N, C-alpha and C positions, 0 to 999 in steps of 0.2 A: 100244423097248429093246435094246440090243446084245447078242452072248454075251459080250462083256466083265463089262458090269454086270452083267446077268443071272448071273453065276459071283462076281462079288461079295456079290451081295444075298445068294446061298445058301451064299457063305462065314459072311458075316456072323450069319446066320440059326441057324446052327451053332455059334454058340457064345455064343448065349443065355443063359440059364439061367431060372431057374423064373419070375421076377418082368419077364422082357425086356428085362435088364442085360445087358451083354457082358460075358462070363468073362474073366479075370484070361487065361485063353491065347489068347480073341479081343482082347486089348489087345496082348498079342504079338504079334500075327499082325499086327496093323494098323499095328505102330508098325513090323515091318519090311517090312513094304510102303511105310511112306513114308520108311524108311532109303535104300531101294533108289530113288527114284523120286529121290531129291537126289543118291545119287550117280551116278542115269543122267545126270540135268542137267548134273553138274557133268563127267562127261564129254562130255557132247554140246558144250558149251560149249567143253572144252577141244580136244575136235578141231577146233571151226570157228576155233581161234585157234591153231592150234600151227605153221602156217606159217607166221605172221607173228611164230612168237618173237624172234625176231633185235631185230623192229623195236619189239615191246613191248617189251625190252631197255633200245634207245636212247632212248624216251620215258622210262621211270622212271628212269632213270642219267643226265638228263639236266642235272639239278640240282648234279652233283657233276663235270660235264665241264665247265661252264658257268662252275668258280671255279679248274677245276685251272690253273697257270701255265702262258704258255704254250710248248707243244713236246713237253708230256707229255703222256701217253696214258694210263687203264686196261691194263693187264696181266691174265694168267692164268698164275696156277703152277703148277696143276696141265692134264695133257693132255687130259683131258677134262672140264673148265670150259667151254670155248668151248660147246659142248653140253650140258652138266646147266647150267647157272645159265640160261641162257633156258628151257630146257623144267622145271625148278622153279619160276620165274618164272610161265609160263603156269599151270602147274596154280593156282598159289595165286592170280593174278587173275579164272582160271577159278571158284576157291574165291567171291571176295568178289563176282562179278554175279551167283552164285546167292544169295546170303543172301535175298532175297526171295521164292525160292522155298521157302526153309529155312526161313524163318519162317511161310509159310503153310502149308506141310505141319505144322508144327507148331501153327499154328492150328486147324488142319483136325482134328487129334486131341485137341487138349485142349476146345474149343468146346462138342461135346455135352454136356461137364458142363458146361457154364455157364449162368446164368440169364439171360434176357433184358435185364435191367438191365445185366449182368455185361459183355453183350456188344457194347452201346452204348458201353460203356468203352474197353474193351482194342482194339478194330474202329481209333479214333484214334490208341491208344498202341499199336498193332502200324506201322502205317504210320508214324508218329514216327520207331518206334525204325529203320523202314527208311532214314528221310531224315536221321538223326542219325549210322547208321554211317558211309552216303559221304560224310557233312560229315566226318567225323572222318578218313575217310582222303584227303580233299582237303584238310582244312587243315595235312597232314602232308607233302604230297607239296609244297603252293606257299608254306607258310609257314616250316613247320621244318625239312624239309630243306634252302632255301637255306643256313637263319642257322645249322644245325648241322655242314654240311659246309663252308661260306664260312667258320666259326669252324678247324675243324682243318685245312682246308690252308691257312690264313695265318700260323699258329702252328708254332715249331719253328725247327732252328737253317737258316742260310741256306744249309749247302754239303747241303743233305738232301734229294732229288728225289722230292717225292712221285707215287708211280703206284701206284694203289689198285689191286686185285686182285676180279676182278668176283664171286668168289664171296661174299669178305666183303662186299662193299659189297650182294649180293641181302641178304645176314642179315638187315644192318643196315636194310635197306630194309624186310624184311616184318616184320620185331619191329616198324618204327615204323607203317607200315599199322595191325597188326593192334593193337597198344596204343594208337592214338587213333580207330581206329571202337569197340574198346571202352572204353573211355572217354566217351567221347560218347555212352554210354545210360546213362552217370548218373542224368540226370534222369529216363529211364523207370523205372529202378530205383529211383530213388526217391520216385515217384509212387506205385509199385505196393508198396511196404511203407508210404505212408501210409495207400493206399486200402484193402488190405488189412484193417488194424486192426494189424499186426504191431509198427511203432510212430506217434509223431505229430510234425506237424511240430517241436513244442514239446519233444519226446524230442531230436529229431538238432539243432535249435539249440544245446540243451546238450551234443551231445557235437561241437563242430563243431571242435574244439582236435583230438582224436582223428582225425576225418575228417582234418585237415588231413594230419598223421604218417601215417598212413594211404595218401593219395595219395602224401606221398614215397618212401614202401615199393612202393606199385602200381610207381610210375615208376623206380625204381631197379633192379628187377625186369624191369621191358617193355622198356626202352630200353638205347644202351651206356653202358657204365660212366665215366659223366663227367657233374659237376654239371647241364650246360646242359642237354643233353635229358632230363633228370631234371625241373629246374627246369619246362622249356617245357610237362612234360607235366601235371606234378600241379598250377600255377596252374592251368589249361584243366580240371581234375577239382575243383578246389575250385569255380570260378565255373558250373560246370557243378552240381553239387552244391546250391547256395544256389540257383540256378533252378529245381531241380526241387520244392526248398523252397514258393519261391515262388509259383510257378504251382498247387501242390495245392491250393492254398484254391480253383482252379477244377473241382475236381472234387464230382463228385455223393456227398453223402453214402451210403456202404455199410449195402445194408437188410439186414435180418436175415431169413433164409430163411423165419423163421415167419412173418415178416409181410408177405411178398409175395402180392401178391391172384395166385390160378391163371390163366393165359390162355388 
C-alpha cells in the first residue's frame, strides 16, 4: 500500500461513526476529493489540447464554413475574440472529453450505498449514459449543424452579405452540443425513474402529451430562438423517451431491501 492510499484509508477511518458508517463530514470530504479529481482531469486535458485550439475551432466551425457563400468568411467583431473563442471552445471540449471521468467519480461516490443487485443494473446504465452523451454530441455536429446552418445562410435578402461572428457561432455550437448530449440521456432517466419505482411505464404513457410539450419547452430554452432547431431537438427527445419506456420491460424487478438475502 502506498503512502497516499494509507493516508486516504486513515482519513476515512477518522470519519466513521460508532456503527462503522461514514459521517456527514466524511461524505463531504470524499465529495470534495472527487470534485477535485474531476477538475484536475479537465485541466489536464485542456493543457494537452490548448496548443491545438485554433485547429479545434476550425473543425467545429466546418459545418457553417461549408455553407457560406463563395468569397465570404467568418469574422471577429471583438479584438479579443480570435484568442478567447478557441480558448473557450477548447475548455468546453475538455469538459466533454472528461464526461466518463465525471460519471466514474460520481459512481465511486454513490456505489458504496448500493446493493449488489442495484450495482448490476447501474453499471450498464452508466456505460450507456456515456455512449448516449457522445451520440448526442455527434448527432448535433453531423446532422443538426449542417441543416440549421444551411437554412440560415440560404434565407434572407439577396443583398445582405453573410459573415458570421466566431464568438456568436461558438455560443450556438456549445448550446447545441450540450442540449443534444443532455437530451440523449432521456432513455437513461426514464429507465431509472421506472426501475426506482418513482413512476411506471403505464403512468408515463398516460402523460405522453405533457412530455411532448416539455420536449418543445426544453428545446426552446436550449437552442437558438428558431422553430427549426427547437423541433430538431424536441423530436429526438420524444423518440428517446418512447425508447426508454420500451426498454424498461428489460429491467429486472427491483427487490425490496427487506427481501434481499445477505451476500
